[in-house]
KEPA-356544 format. One record per residue: residue number from 1; z, x, y of N, C-alpha, C in turn; residue in one letter. Coordinates in nm, 3 decimals. Each point is the difference from the previous one (the first is absolute). Layout:
// KEPA-356544
[r NUM, [Z, X, Y], [Z, X, Y], [Z, X, Y], 'A']
...
This chain:
// KEPA-356544
[r 1, [5.276, 13.641, 2.476], [-0.155, -0.004, 0.032], [-0.075, -0.010, -0.139], 'M']
[r 2, [-0.097, -0.083, -0.001], [-0.070, -0.018, -0.137], [-0.110, 0.118, 0.002], 'S']
[r 3, [-0.028, 0.049, -0.138], [-0.085, 0.122, -0.020], [-0.144, -0.062, -0.024], 'R']
[r 4, [-0.023, -0.133, -0.015], [-0.131, -0.048, -0.040], [-0.099, -0.009, 0.127], 'S']
[r 5, [-0.128, 0.026, -0.018], [-0.092, -0.004, 0.110], [0.016, -0.126, 0.082], 'P']
[r 6, [-0.039, 0.019, 0.123], [-0.005, -0.113, 0.085], [-0.132, -0.057, -0.003], 'V']
[r 7, [0.004, -0.142, -0.007], [-0.137, -0.072, 0.000], [-0.026, -0.035, 0.141], 'L']
[r 8, [-0.118, 0.039, 0.045], [-0.040, -0.014, 0.140], [-0.100, -0.117, 0.019], 'I']
[r 9, [-0.048, -0.043, -0.121], [-0.102, -0.122, 0.016], [0.026, -0.094, -0.111], 'T']
[r 10, [-0.044, -0.126, 0.030], [0.009, -0.105, -0.117], [-0.144, -0.034, -0.036], 'T']
[r 11, [-0.095, 0.088, 0.017], [-0.142, -0.013, -0.019], [-0.020, -0.015, -0.151], 'A']
[r 12, [-0.088, -0.086, -0.039], [-0.054, -0.011, -0.154], [-0.086, 0.112, -0.015], 'A']
[r 13, [-0.016, 0.030, -0.123], [-0.101, 0.108, -0.044], [-0.143, -0.040, 0.054], 'P']
[r 14, [-0.072, 0.105, 0.037], [-0.129, -0.023, 0.063], [-0.080, -0.080, -0.098], 'S']
[r 15, [-0.126, -0.072, 0.068], [-0.073, -0.080, -0.073], [-0.074, 0.073, -0.091], 'A']
[r 16, [-0.045, 0.131, 0.025], [-0.060, 0.084, -0.105], [0.082, 0.026, -0.119], 'D']
[r 17, [0.127, 0.032, 0.024], [0.091, 0.017, -0.124], [0.013, -0.133, -0.075], 'D']
[r 18, [0.011, -0.116, 0.069], [0.013, -0.119, -0.069], [-0.118, -0.040, -0.079], 'Q']
[r 19, [-0.128, 0.042, 0.058], [-0.110, -0.041, -0.073], [-0.017, 0.102, -0.127], 'L']
[r 20, [0.024, 0.123, 0.020], [-0.020, 0.096, -0.121], [0.115, -0.042, -0.109], 'A']
[r 21, [0.119, -0.045, 0.029], [0.084, -0.042, -0.100], [-0.047, -0.125, -0.078], 'R']
[r 22, [-0.060, -0.096, 0.083], [-0.039, -0.121, -0.064], [-0.132, 0.021, -0.072], 'R']
[r 23, [-0.087, 0.093, 0.046], [-0.109, 0.036, -0.077], [0.023, 0.067, -0.132], 'R']
[r 24, [0.108, 0.087, -0.005], [0.035, 0.068, -0.112], [0.061, -0.102, -0.111], 'R']
[r 25, [0.076, -0.094, 0.053], [0.050, -0.106, -0.098], [-0.113, -0.079, -0.063], 'K']
[r 26, [-0.103, -0.043, 0.089], [-0.122, -0.065, -0.046], [-0.063, 0.081, -0.118], 'Y']
[r 27, [-0.023, 0.126, 0.035], [-0.079, 0.073, -0.097], [0.078, 0.020, -0.139], 'V']
[r 28, [0.139, 0.018, 0.017], [0.064, 0.006, -0.133], [-0.001, -0.133, -0.068], 'V']
[r 29, [0.023, -0.116, 0.062], [-0.013, -0.116, -0.073], [-0.143, -0.023, -0.066], 'M']
[r 30, [-0.094, 0.027, 0.086], [-0.139, -0.015, -0.067], [-0.026, 0.093, -0.113], 'M']
[r 31, [0.056, 0.127, 0.017], [-0.009, 0.095, -0.104], [0.073, -0.038, -0.140], 'A']
[r 32, [0.102, -0.087, 0.016], [0.069, -0.054, -0.112], [-0.085, -0.100, -0.075], 'C']
[r 33, [-0.094, -0.061, 0.074], [-0.078, -0.104, -0.057], [-0.108, 0.060, -0.091], 'R']
[r 34, [-0.042, 0.114, 0.010], [-0.114, 0.065, -0.073], [0.047, 0.026, -0.139], 'I']
[r 35, [0.114, 0.058, -0.022], [0.057, 0.008, -0.138], [0.025, -0.132, -0.061], 'P']
[r 36, [0.044, -0.085, 0.067], [0.022, -0.139, -0.061], [-0.135, -0.050, -0.063], 'C']
[r 37, [-0.113, 0.009, 0.081], [-0.130, -0.045, -0.050], [-0.053, 0.070, -0.115], 'L']
[r 38, [0.031, 0.136, 0.012], [-0.045, 0.079, -0.113], [0.068, -0.017, -0.116], 'V']
[r 39, [0.144, -0.021, 0.015], [0.083, -0.027, -0.131], [-0.041, -0.141, -0.058], 'L']
[r 40, [-0.031, -0.090, 0.070], [-0.038, -0.120, -0.025], [-0.125, 0.004, -0.085], 'A']
[r 41, [-0.100, 0.079, 0.037], [-0.110, 0.025, -0.080], [0.020, 0.077, -0.129], 'G']
[r 42, [0.088, 0.089, -0.001], [0.024, 0.088, -0.112], [0.084, -0.092, -0.111], 'L']
[r 43, [0.079, -0.102, 0.053], [0.090, -0.080, -0.091], [-0.074, -0.132, -0.017], 'T']
[r 44, [-0.126, -0.014, 0.005], [-0.065, -0.128, -0.015], [0.021, -0.051, -0.137], 'A']
[r 45, [0.019, 0.083, -0.105], [0.023, -0.050, -0.140], [0.128, -0.059, -0.009], 'H']
[r 46, [0.089, 0.025, 0.078], [0.134, -0.069, 0.004], [0.006, -0.087, 0.124], 'V']
[r 47, [-0.047, -0.115, -0.012], [-0.031, -0.103, 0.096], [0.119, -0.028, 0.111], 'W']
[r 48, [0.124, -0.012, -0.055], [0.106, -0.020, 0.088], [0.041, 0.118, 0.080], 'W']
[r 49, [-0.032, 0.110, -0.037], [0.047, 0.130, 0.075], [-0.118, 0.010, 0.109], 'L']
[r 50, [-0.129, -0.016, -0.046], [-0.093, -0.003, 0.103], [0.013, -0.099, 0.112], 'A']
[r 51, [0.042, -0.123, -0.058], [0.011, -0.098, 0.115], [0.132, 0.035, 0.090], 'L']
[r 52, [0.100, 0.060, -0.057], [0.119, 0.044, 0.087], [-0.057, 0.104, 0.104], 'A']
[r 53, [-0.073, 0.104, -0.042], [-0.057, 0.088, 0.095], [-0.078, -0.067, 0.113], 'F']
[r 54, [-0.079, -0.098, -0.042], [-0.090, -0.063, 0.096], [0.092, -0.084, 0.104], 'L']
[r 55, [0.107, -0.068, -0.068], [0.087, -0.082, 0.089], [0.073, 0.094, 0.093], 'A']
[r 56, [0.024, 0.123, -0.029], [0.066, 0.094, 0.105], [-0.096, 0.046, 0.094], 'V']
[r 57, [-0.122, 0.016, -0.029], [-0.096, 0.053, 0.072], [-0.053, -0.094, 0.111], 'S']
[r 58, [-0.001, -0.133, -0.034], [-0.059, -0.105, 0.086], [0.071, -0.013, 0.135], 'V']
[r 59, [0.130, -0.009, -0.004], [0.067, -0.028, 0.153], [0.021, 0.134, 0.071], 'P']
[r 60, [-0.043, 0.111, -0.059], [0.025, 0.134, 0.073], [-0.071, 0.002, 0.127], 'L']
[r 61, [-0.138, -0.032, 0.006], [-0.064, 0.002, 0.135], [0.057, -0.087, 0.106], 'P']
[r 62, [0.048, -0.110, -0.045], [0.060, -0.098, 0.100], [0.125, 0.060, 0.053], 'W']
[r 63, [0.091, 0.054, -0.091], [0.118, 0.050, 0.033], [-0.022, 0.131, 0.088], 'A']
[r 64, [-0.102, 0.088, -0.035], [-0.022, 0.122, 0.085], [-0.045, -0.044, 0.135], 'A']
[r 65, [-0.084, -0.104, 0.017], [-0.029, -0.029, 0.140], [0.104, -0.044, 0.083], 'V']
[r 66, [0.078, -0.088, -0.072], [0.122, -0.059, 0.074], [0.094, 0.120, 0.050], 'L']
[r 67, [0.016, 0.086, -0.094], [0.101, 0.115, 0.030], [-0.064, 0.100, 0.119], 'I']
[r 68, [-0.128, 0.020, -0.020], [-0.056, 0.082, 0.096], [-0.019, -0.057, 0.137], 'A']
[r 69, [-0.011, -0.127, 0.009], [-0.003, -0.069, 0.134], [0.134, -0.031, 0.057], 'N']
[r 70, [0.116, 0.033, -0.076], [0.136, -0.031, 0.060], [0.039, 0.123, 0.072], 'D']
[r 71, [0.030, -0.039, 0.123], [0.049, 0.103, 0.096], [0.170, 0.009, -0.046], 'V']
[r 72, [0.035, 0.135, -0.002], [0.151, 0.001, -0.050], [0.087, -0.042, 0.117], 'P']
[r 73, [0.113, -0.055, -0.042], [0.108, -0.054, 0.093], [0.073, 0.126, 0.057], 'A']
[r 74, [0.042, -0.042, 0.121], [0.082, 0.110, 0.079], [0.154, 0.002, -0.097], 'R']
[r 75, [0.025, 0.130, -0.007], [0.128, 0.029, -0.061], [0.121, -0.008, 0.077], 'R']
[r 76, [0.101, -0.071, -0.040], [0.116, 0.000, 0.079], [0.094, 0.105, -0.051], 'T']
[r 77, [0.019, 0.093, 0.082], [0.081, 0.125, -0.042], [0.113, 0.020, 0.100], 'E']
[r 78, [0.107, 0.044, -0.028], [0.084, 0.046, 0.085], [-0.024, 0.141, 0.043], 'R']
[r 79, [-0.028, 0.019, 0.121], [-0.048, 0.143, 0.052], [0.094, 0.047, 0.104], 'V']
[r 80, [-0.019, 0.133, 0.002], [0.081, 0.065, 0.119], [-0.081, 0.011, 0.105], 'N']
[r 81, [0.041, -0.079, 0.104], [-0.078, 0.003, 0.144], [0.077, 0.081, 0.095], 'R']
[r 82, [-0.073, 0.063, 0.078], [0.054, 0.073, 0.115], [0.068, -0.093, 0.095], 'F']
[r 83, [0.131, 0.042, 0.033], [0.078, -0.062, 0.087], [0.042, 0.096, 0.110], 'R']
[r 84, [-0.045, -0.038, 0.137], [0.029, 0.090, 0.109], [0.163, 0.010, 0.019], 'S']
[r 85, [0.024, 0.121, 0.010], [0.167, 0.036, 0.028], [0.048, -0.073, 0.120], 'P']
[r 86, [-0.083, -0.017, 0.104], [0.027, -0.072, 0.125], [0.037, -0.145, -0.040], 'R']
[r 87, [-0.079, -0.067, -0.071], [0.017, -0.148, -0.027], [0.127, -0.018, -0.089], 'R']
[r 88, [0.027, 0.110, -0.098], [0.122, -0.022, -0.079], [0.124, 0.005, 0.081], 'A']
[r 89, [-0.005, 0.097, 0.099], [0.122, 0.017, 0.079], [0.035, -0.125, 0.087], 'L']
[r 90, [-0.127, -0.053, 0.054], [0.015, -0.125, 0.083], [0.047, -0.107, -0.079], 'T']
[r 91, [-0.033, -0.028, -0.124], [0.035, -0.106, -0.086], [0.149, 0.032, -0.032], 'R']
[r 92, [0.045, 0.100, -0.039], [0.131, 0.025, -0.041], [0.094, -0.019, 0.115], 'S']
[r 93, [-0.045, 0.035, 0.123], [0.092, -0.019, 0.124], [0.014, -0.155, 0.027], 'A']
[r 94, [-0.117, -0.074, -0.015], [0.005, -0.149, 0.031], [0.087, -0.074, -0.110], 'G']
[r 95, [0.032, 0.054, -0.099], [0.079, -0.081, -0.123], [0.142, 0.004, 0.033], 'E']
[r 96, [0.040, 0.092, 0.059], [0.153, 0.022, 0.016], [0.056, -0.088, 0.123], 'G']
[r 97, [-0.075, -0.009, 0.102], [0.050, -0.073, 0.124], [-0.054, -0.127, 0.019], 'G']
[r 98, [0.023, -0.063, 0.123], [-0.055, -0.128, 0.042], [-0.152, 0.026, 0.032], 'Q']
[r 99, [-0.076, -0.064, -0.069], [-0.153, 0.010, 0.031], [-0.034, -0.117, 0.087], 'G']
[r 100, [-0.128, 0.003, 0.033], [-0.057, -0.105, 0.083], [-0.004, -0.129, -0.096], 'V']
[r 101, [0.058, -0.116, 0.065], [-0.018, -0.127, -0.058], [0.128, -0.017, -0.110], 'G']
[r 102, [0.098, 0.084, 0.011], [0.120, -0.033, -0.095], [0.107, -0.062, 0.071], 'K']
């Protein structure tokens, strides 16, 4: 007998949980844009470094929106599902002898 917990549902996380997770990702990505813009301003005397910071900060809003609007895919996991002892007995009894259609 397995000691892992039995999964009783295959339901996805709630819509509120998914929205909170996606909102958090968006905020983190947009928060990364602010330091890039500040660093670009502070390093304006080194044009190539300022340009690099700007180049990083330009696609961040686009990527943040794409990631925030993406609904997570269902995970495929091997789970411990509940199996009725009655069904297990019926199945094992049918394997040994002549079944219907054999």
